[in-house]
N, C-alpha and C positions, 0 to 999 in steps of 0.2 A: 046103181053104178057108183062105186067109190070115186070121189074127187079128192086128190091130195095136193098139198102145196108146201113149198119150202118156206113160204113167207118171204117177206122182202129182206134181202141181204144187203147190207151196206158194204160197198166196195170202193170207198173213196181212196184216192191215191195219197200216199204219205211220201214226201220227198220225191214226188214224181213216179212212184211205183205203187201199183195196185196190189192188194193182198192176193187176189186171184185173177188170172188171165183166162183160164178155162174152167169149166165145170164138168167133172166126170160123173156120169149118171149110170147106176147099175139097177136093172130091173129084173127080178127073178119071178118066174111063174111057178109057184108051188101048187098050183091047181092040177086037176087030172085031165083038163081039157084045154084047148087053145083059147087064148084071151086076146082081146083087142086093146091096144094101147094108143092113147093120144097124148102127146107132149106139147105144151105151149110154154114158150119162154118170153119174158117181158123185161124191158129195162125202163127205168123211171127217169124222166126228164122234167124237172119242176114238179108240178102236180099231175102230170100226165104219164100214164103207163102205156108203153108202146109194145105191141107184139112183134117179135122178130124171129121166133121159132114156132113152127107148127109142123108136127110130124105124126103120121099115123102108121101103125104096123101091127102085125099079129105076132104072138109069141106062143110057141107050142108048149105043151105040158112039160114041166121040168127044165125048160130052156131059160137061158140068161142072156139079156141084151146089154151091151155096154155102148154108151154114147158119150161124146165130148162136144161141148158147146162153148163158143166164144163168149166171154162175160166181161169184156173190158169197158164196163160202165160204172158210174158212181153207185148205182143200186140196181139189183135185178131180182127176179122171182121166176120160179118154174112151177107149173101146174101139171098134174098127171091125172088123166081120166082113164080108168080101167074098169073092166066089167066083171071083176072078181075080187072078193075080199082076200084071196090067197096070194095076190100079187104083192111083192115086197119091193119098195123103191128106196134107194139110198143115194146121196149125192156128196161129192167132195170137191172143194175148190182146189185148183192147182196153180202154183205161181208160174212165172215165165220160164223157169227151168224144169218144170214138171213135178216139183215137190208138192205133196199134199199140204193144204193150209187148213188148220183146225178152225179158223174163223168162219169158214163156209162149209161146214160139215153137218149133215143130217142123215143119221142112219134110219133104217126102216121104221122103227118105233117112234122116231121124232118127226117124220114127214107128216104134217098135220092134215086131217080131213077138213074140208070146208063145205 
């Protein structure tokens, strides 16, 4: 079962404004059968990583899921547990007005296995 991670993203506020307020997640099932997806989201406070998102769902063959998560933290990380190598995950940060932020971008080939 592939385990994928964004790694820890720094989202420290500059002049009171964080680079990203939400994280858009796109998951595509390029497999020929239904897959199971688990998403876990964490924020970091000091040396402690705290889970604040846990979602389970299935994705039919050829289907795409779009999710948006609150990320108003100094640092955050998302992990994806999928039961197929054919699942593609990409993430993009969005600022408070909904614009994409390149600082928090990870396309499918950049989401790291762990």
